[in-house]
PABADREN-903027 format. One record per residue (C-alpha): x, y, z; residue in three letters; chain; residue number from 1. Coordinates in Angstrom, 1 decimal, always signed. Example, Ala and Ser with C-alpha at 12.3 -4.5 7.8 and 13.67 -1.06 7.14 Angstrom:
// PABADREN-903027
+--------+--------+--------+------+------+-----+
|     c1 |     c2 |     c3 | code | unit | pos |
+--------+--------+--------+------+------+-----+
|  +12.3 |   -4.5 |   +7.8 |  Ala |    A |   1 |
|  +13.7 |   -1.1 |   +7.1 |  Ser |    A |   2 |
+--------+--------+--------+------+------+-----+
This chain:
// PABADREN-903027
+--------+--------+--------+------+------+-----+
|     c1 |     c2 |     c3 | code | unit | pos |
+--------+--------+--------+------+------+-----+
| +109.6 | +122.2 | +115.0 |  Unk |    A |   1 |
| +106.6 | +124.3 | +116.2 |  Unk |    A |   2 |
| +104.4 | +126.3 | +114.0 |  Unk |    A |   3 |
| +106.2 | +129.6 | +114.8 |  Unk |    A |   4 |
| +109.6 | +128.1 | +114.0 |  Unk |    A |   5 |
| +108.2 | +126.7 | +110.7 |  Unk |    A |   6 |
| +107.1 | +130.2 | +109.7 |  Unk |    A |   7 |
| +110.4 | +131.5 | +110.6 |  Unk |    A |   8 |
| +112.1 | +128.9 | +108.5 |  Unk |    A |   9 |
| +109.9 | +129.6 | +105.6 |  Unk |    A |  10 |
| +110.5 | +133.3 | +105.8 |  Unk |    A |  11 |
| +114.2 | +132.9 | +106.2 |  Unk |    A |  12 |
| +114.3 | +130.5 | +103.2 |  Unk |    A |  13 |
| +112.5 | +133.1 | +101.1 |  Unk |    A |  14 |
| +115.0 | +135.7 | +102.1 |  Unk |    A |  15 |
| +117.9 | +133.4 | +101.2 |  Unk |    A |  16 |
| +116.3 | +132.6 |  +97.9 |  Unk |    A |  17 |
| +115.9 | +136.3 |  +97.1 |  Unk |    A |  18 |
| +119.5 | +137.0 |  +98.1 |  Unk |    A |  19 |
| +120.7 | +134.0 |  +96.1 |  Unk |    A |  20 |
| +123.1 | +132.9 |  +98.6 |  Unk |    A |  21 |
| +123.0 | +129.8 | +101.0 |  Unk |    A |  22 |
| +125.3 | +131.7 | +103.4 |  Unk |    A |  23 |
| +122.7 | +134.4 | +103.9 |  Unk |    A |  24 |
| +120.1 | +131.7 | +104.9 |  Unk |    A |  25 |
| +122.4 | +130.1 | +107.4 |  Unk |    A |  26 |
| +123.3 | +133.5 | +108.9 |  Unk |    A |  27 |
| +119.7 | +134.5 | +109.3 |  Unk |    A |  28 |
| +118.9 | +131.2 | +110.9 |  Unk |    A |  29 |
| +121.8 | +131.5 | +113.4 |  Unk |    A |  30 |
| +120.6 | +134.9 | +114.5 |  Unk |    A |  31 |
| +117.4 | +133.3 | +115.3 |  Unk |    A |  32 |
| +119.2 | +130.7 | +117.4 |  Unk |    A |  33 |
| +118.8 | +127.9 | +114.9 |  Unk |    A |  34 |
| +122.2 | +126.6 | +114.0 |  Unk |    A |  35 |
| +123.5 | +124.3 | +111.2 |  Unk |    A |  36 |
| +123.5 | +121.4 | +113.7 |  Unk |    A |  37 |
| +119.8 | +121.9 | +114.2 |  Unk |    A |  38 |
| +119.3 | +122.2 | +110.4 |  Unk |    A |  39 |
| +121.1 | +118.9 | +109.8 |  Unk |    A |  40 |
| +119.0 | +117.1 | +112.3 |  Unk |    A |  41 |
| +115.8 | +118.5 | +110.7 |  Unk |    A |  42 |
| +117.0 | +117.6 | +107.2 |  Unk |    A |  43 |
| +118.0 | +114.1 | +108.2 |  Unk |    A |  44 |
| +114.4 | +113.7 | +109.7 |  Unk |    A |  45 |
| +112.9 | +115.0 | +106.3 |  Unk |    A |  46 |
| +115.1 | +112.5 | +104.4 |  Unk |    A |  47 |
| +114.0 | +109.6 | +106.6 |  Unk |    A |  48 |
| +110.4 | +110.7 | +106.2 |  Unk |    A |  49 |
| +110.8 | +110.9 | +102.4 |  Unk |    A |  50 |
| +112.3 | +107.4 | +102.3 |  Unk |    A |  51 |
| +109.5 | +106.0 | +104.5 |  Unk |    A |  52 |
| +106.9 | +107.4 | +102.1 |  Unk |    A |  53 |
| +108.8 | +106.2 |  +99.0 |  Unk |    A |  54 |
| +109.1 | +102.7 | +100.6 |  Unk |    A |  55 |
| +105.3 | +102.6 | +101.2 |  Unk |    A |  56 |
| +104.7 | +103.8 |  +97.5 |  Unk |    A |  57 |
| +107.1 | +101.3 |  +96.0 |  Unk |    A |  58 |
| +105.4 |  +98.5 |  +97.9 |  Unk |    A |  59 |
| +102.0 |  +99.6 |  +96.7 |  Unk |    A |  60 |
| +103.3 |  +99.9 |  +93.1 |  Unk |    A |  61 |
| +104.7 |  +96.4 |  +93.3 |  Unk |    A |  62 |
| +101.3 |  +95.0 |  +94.5 |  Unk |    A |  63 |
|  +99.5 |  +96.8 |  +91.7 |  Unk |    A |  64 |
| +101.9 |  +95.5 |  +89.0 |  Unk |    A |  65 |
| +101.8 |  +92.0 |  +90.4 |  Unk |    A |  66 |
|  +97.9 |  +92.0 |  +90.4 |  Unk |    A |  67 |
|  +98.0 |  +92.8 |  +86.6 |  Unk |    A |  68 |
|  +99.7 |  +89.5 |  +85.9 |  Unk |    A |  69 |
|  +96.6 |  +87.8 |  +87.2 |  Unk |    A |  70 |
|  +94.3 |  +89.8 |  +84.9 |  Unk |    A |  71 |
|  +91.3 |  +87.6 |  +84.2 |  Unk |    A |  72 |
|  +89.1 |  +90.2 |  +82.3 |  Unk |    A |  73 |
|  +87.9 |  +93.6 |  +82.6 |  Unk |    A |  74 |
|  +88.8 |  +97.0 |  +81.0 |  Unk |    A |  75 |
|  +92.5 |  +96.9 |  +80.2 |  Unk |    A |  76 |
|  +92.5 | +100.7 |  +79.6 |  Unk |    A |  77 |
|  +91.7 | +101.3 |  +83.2 |  Unk |    A |  78 |
|  +94.4 |  +98.7 |  +84.2 |  Unk |    A |  79 |
|  +97.0 | +100.6 |  +82.2 |  Unk |    A |  80 |
|  +95.8 | +104.0 |  +83.7 |  Unk |    A |  81 |
|  +96.1 | +102.6 |  +87.2 |  Unk |    A |  82 |
|  +99.6 | +101.4 |  +86.7 |  Unk |    A |  83 |
| +100.5 | +104.7 |  +85.1 |  Unk |    A |  84 |
|  +99.3 | +106.5 |  +88.1 |  Unk |    A |  85 |
| +101.4 | +104.2 |  +90.4 |  Unk |    A |  86 |
| +104.5 | +104.9 |  +88.2 |  Unk |    A |  87 |
| +103.9 | +108.8 |  +88.5 |  Unk |    A |  88 |
| +103.6 | +108.5 |  +92.2 |  Unk |    A |  89 |
| +106.7 | +106.4 |  +92.5 |  Unk |    A |  90 |
| +108.5 | +109.0 |  +90.5 |  Unk |    A |  91 |
| +107.3 | +111.8 |  +92.7 |  Unk |    A |  92 |
| +108.4 | +110.0 |  +95.8 |  Unk |    A |  93 |
| +111.8 | +109.1 |  +94.2 |  Unk |    A |  94 |
| +112.3 | +112.8 |  +93.4 |  Unk |    A |  95 |
| +111.5 | +113.8 |  +97.0 |  Unk |    A |  96 |
| +114.1 | +111.3 |  +98.3 |  Unk |    A |  97 |
| +116.7 | +112.7 |  +95.8 |  Unk |    A |  98 |
| +116.0 | +116.2 |  +96.9 |  Unk |    A |  99 |
| +116.0 | +115.5 | +100.7 |  Unk |    A | 100 |
| +119.3 | +113.8 | +100.4 |  Unk |    A | 101 |
| +120.8 | +116.7 |  +98.6 |  Unk |    A | 102 |
| +119.5 | +119.0 | +101.3 |  Unk |    A | 103 |
| +121.2 | +116.8 | +104.0 |  Unk |    A | 104 |
| +124.5 | +116.9 | +102.1 |  Unk |    A | 105 |
| +124.4 | +120.7 | +101.5 |  Unk |    A | 106 |
| +124.0 | +121.5 | +105.2 |  Unk |    A | 107 |
| +126.3 | +118.8 | +106.4 |  Unk |    A | 108 |
| +129.1 | +120.3 | +104.1 |  Unk |    A | 109 |
| +128.5 | +123.7 | +105.6 |  Unk |    A | 110 |
| +128.5 | +122.4 | +109.2 |  Unk |    A | 111 |
| +131.7 | +120.5 | +109.0 |  Unk |    A | 112 |
| +133.5 | +123.3 | +107.0 |  Unk |    A | 113 |
| +132.5 | +125.7 | +109.8 |  Unk |    A | 114 |
| +133.3 | +123.4 | +112.6 |  Unk |    A | 115 |
| +136.8 | +122.6 | +111.3 |  Unk |    A | 116 |
| +137.5 | +126.3 | +110.7 |  Unk |    A | 117 |
| +136.5 | +127.2 | +114.2 |  Unk |    A | 118 |
| +138.9 | +124.7 | +115.8 |  Unk |    A | 119 |
| +141.8 | +127.2 | +115.2 |  Unk |    A | 120 |
| +139.9 | +129.8 | +117.2 |  Unk |    A | 121 |
| +140.3 | +127.9 | +120.6 |  Unk |    A | 122 |
| +143.0 | +129.2 | +123.0 |  Unk |    A | 123 |
| +142.3 | +126.2 | +125.4 |  Unk |    A | 124 |
| +143.9 | +123.1 | +124.0 |  Unk |    A | 125 |
| +141.8 | +120.7 | +126.0 |  Unk |    A | 126 |
| +138.6 | +122.2 | +124.7 |  Unk |    A | 127 |
| +139.9 | +122.3 | +121.1 |  Unk |    A | 128 |
| +140.8 | +118.6 | +121.3 |  Unk |    A | 129 |
| +137.5 | +117.7 | +122.8 |  Unk |    A | 130 |
| +135.7 | +119.6 | +120.0 |  Unk |    A | 131 |
| +137.9 | +118.0 | +117.4 |  Unk |    A | 132 |
| +137.1 | +114.5 | +118.8 |  Unk |    A | 133 |
| +133.3 | +115.2 | +118.7 |  Unk |    A | 134 |
| +133.7 | +116.6 | +115.1 |  Unk |    A | 135 |
| +135.3 | +113.3 | +114.0 |  Unk |    A | 136 |
| +132.6 | +111.2 | +115.8 |  Unk |    A | 137 |
| +129.9 | +113.2 | +114.1 |  Unk |    A | 138 |
| +131.7 | +113.0 | +110.7 |  Unk |    A | 139 |
| +131.9 | +109.2 | +111.1 |  Unk |    A | 140 |
| +128.2 | +108.9 | +112.0 |  Unk |    A | 141 |
| +127.3 | +111.0 | +109.0 |  Unk |    A | 142 |
| +129.4 | +109.0 | +106.7 |  Unk |    A | 143 |
| +127.6 | +105.8 | +107.7 |  Unk |    A | 144 |
| +124.3 | +107.7 | +107.3 |  Unk |    A | 145 |
| +125.0 | +109.1 | +103.9 |  Unk |    A | 146 |
| +126.5 | +105.9 | +102.6 |  Unk |    A | 147 |
| +123.3 | +104.1 | +103.6 |  Unk |    A | 148 |
| +121.1 | +106.8 | +102.0 |  Unk |    A | 149 |
| +123.1 | +106.7 |  +98.7 |  Unk |    A | 150 |
| +123.0 | +102.9 |  +98.6 |  Unk |    A | 151 |
| +119.1 | +103.0 |  +98.8 |  Unk |    A | 152 |
| +119.0 | +105.9 |  +96.4 |  Unk |    A | 153 |
| +121.1 | +104.0 |  +93.8 |  Unk |    A | 154 |
| +118.4 | +101.2 |  +93.8 |  Unk |    A | 155 |
| +115.5 | +103.4 |  +93.0 |  Unk |    A | 156 |
| +116.2 | +104.3 |  +89.3 |  Unk |    A | 157 |
| +116.5 | +100.6 |  +88.2 |  Unk |    A | 158 |
| +113.1 | +100.0 |  +89.7 |  Unk |    A | 159 |
| +111.5 | +103.0 |  +88.1 |  Unk |    A | 160 |
| +113.1 | +102.0 |  +84.8 |  Unk |    A | 161 |
| +111.3 |  +98.6 |  +85.1 |  Unk |    A | 162 |
| +108.0 | +100.2 |  +86.0 |  Unk |    A | 163 |
| +108.3 | +102.5 |  +83.0 |  Unk |    A | 164 |
| +109.1 |  +99.7 |  +80.6 |  Unk |    A | 165 |
| +106.0 |  +97.8 |  +81.8 |  Unk |    A | 166 |
| +103.7 | +100.8 |  +81.6 |  Unk |    A | 167 |
| +105.0 | +101.6 |  +78.1 |  Unk |    A | 168 |
| +104.6 |  +98.1 |  +76.9 |  Unk |    A | 169 |
| +101.0 |  +97.9 |  +78.1 |  Unk |    A | 170 |
| +100.3 | +101.4 |  +76.5 |  Unk |    A | 171 |
| +100.7 |  +99.8 |  +73.0 |  Unk |    A | 172 |
|  +99.7 |  +96.2 |  +73.8 |  Unk |    A | 173 |
|  +96.4 |  +96.3 |  +75.7 |  Unk |    A | 174 |
|  +95.4 |  +92.8 |  +75.5 |  Unk |    A | 175 |
|  +95.3 |  +89.9 |  +78.0 |  Unk |    A | 176 |
|  +98.1 |  +88.0 |  +76.0 |  Unk |    A | 177 |
| +100.5 |  +90.9 |  +76.4 |  Unk |    A | 178 |
|  +99.6 |  +91.2 |  +80.1 |  Unk |    A | 179 |
| +100.5 |  +87.5 |  +80.7 |  Unk |    A | 180 |
| +103.8 |  +87.9 |  +79.0 |  Unk |    A | 181 |
| +104.8 |  +90.3 |  +81.7 |  Unk |    A | 182 |
| +105.0 |  +87.6 |  +84.2 |  Unk |    A | 183 |
| +108.6 |  +86.7 |  +83.6 |  Unk |    A | 184 |
| +109.7 |  +90.3 |  +83.8 |  Unk |    A | 185 |
| +107.8 |  +90.7 |  +87.1 |  Unk |    A | 186 |
| +110.0 |  +88.2 |  +88.8 |  Unk |    A | 187 |
| +113.0 |  +90.4 |  +88.2 |  Unk |    A | 188 |
| +111.1 |  +93.5 |  +89.3 |  Unk |    A | 189 |
| +110.1 |  +91.8 |  +92.6 |  Unk |    A | 190 |
| +113.8 |  +91.1 |  +93.3 |  Unk |    A | 191 |
| +114.8 |  +94.6 |  +92.6 |  Unk |    A | 192 |
| +112.0 |  +96.1 |  +94.6 |  Unk |    A | 193 |
| +112.8 |  +93.7 |  +97.6 |  Unk |    A | 194 |
| +116.4 |  +94.9 |  +97.5 |  Unk |    A | 195 |
| +115.3 |  +98.5 |  +97.3 |  Unk |    A | 196 |
| +113.1 |  +98.1 | +100.4 |  Unk |    A | 197 |
| +115.7 |  +96.4 | +102.5 |  Unk |    A | 198 |
| +118.3 |  +99.1 | +101.6 |  Unk |    A | 199 |
| +115.7 | +101.8 | +102.6 |  Unk |    A | 200 |
| +115.0 | +100.1 | +105.8 |  Unk |    A | 201 |
| +118.7 | +100.1 | +106.6 |  Unk |    A | 202 |
| +119.0 | +103.8 | +105.6 |  Unk |    A | 203 |
| +115.9 | +104.7 | +107.7 |  Unk |    A | 204 |
| +117.5 | +102.9 | +110.7 |  Unk |    A | 205 |
| +120.7 | +104.8 | +110.2 |  Unk |    A | 206 |
| +118.8 | +108.0 | +110.2 |  Unk |    A | 207 |
| +117.1 | +107.2 | +113.4 |  Unk |    A | 208 |
| +120.5 | +106.4 | +114.9 |  Unk |    A | 209 |
| +122.0 | +109.6 | +113.7 |  Unk |    A | 210 |
| +119.1 | +111.7 | +115.0 |  Unk |    A | 211 |
| +119.2 | +110.0 | +118.3 |  Unk |    A | 212 |
| +123.0 | +110.5 | +118.7 |  Unk |    A | 213 |
| +122.8 | +114.1 | +117.8 |  Unk |    A | 214 |
| +119.9 | +114.8 | +120.2 |  Unk |    A | 215 |
| +121.9 | +113.3 | +123.1 |  Unk |    A | 216 |
| +125.0 | +115.4 | +122.6 |  Unk |    A | 217 |
+--------+--------+--------+------+------+-----+
């Protein structure tokens, strides 16, 4: 999307917010030649990008938590602060993923509702059947996409919970013995993070496939 279109989207989004109605936003965008199908592709791209950023952040956080177990001296307070920062960044990335997936679901629902309603407006049965077939194909692709996104999303909170537990523990137990005691817990965290990253990779791949398919039609 070029800079002009980004500005148009921003203005239209503000208008929709002021009007308090999503329908107003979609109508404004359509008048500008930017339809729900285009919005869906853009929002899938945004969700994919958010997952890529979250994936990188969770990898970074795991590396920092793993490094703590090998603590051999230094300022434990700085160690705690560093891990707390990693936790906060992970939480921010997780929130961005949740929001982007919600955005995808919102516009997909509006698109499919409109598409299905407009099937009854055809007078040419052949064109109606073709449109219905393409609708069903798009719905199938979307179902695969959103299922992959939701599977990855579901693995985020357990990882965040584990990170929070470790940060909270260190907050009140700033000593080398306490740090060493986290080693057993870290093995479980590594497994959870590994599962999360794999799920995100599959979700990102599904997003790329969806974007490619929609761009070719």
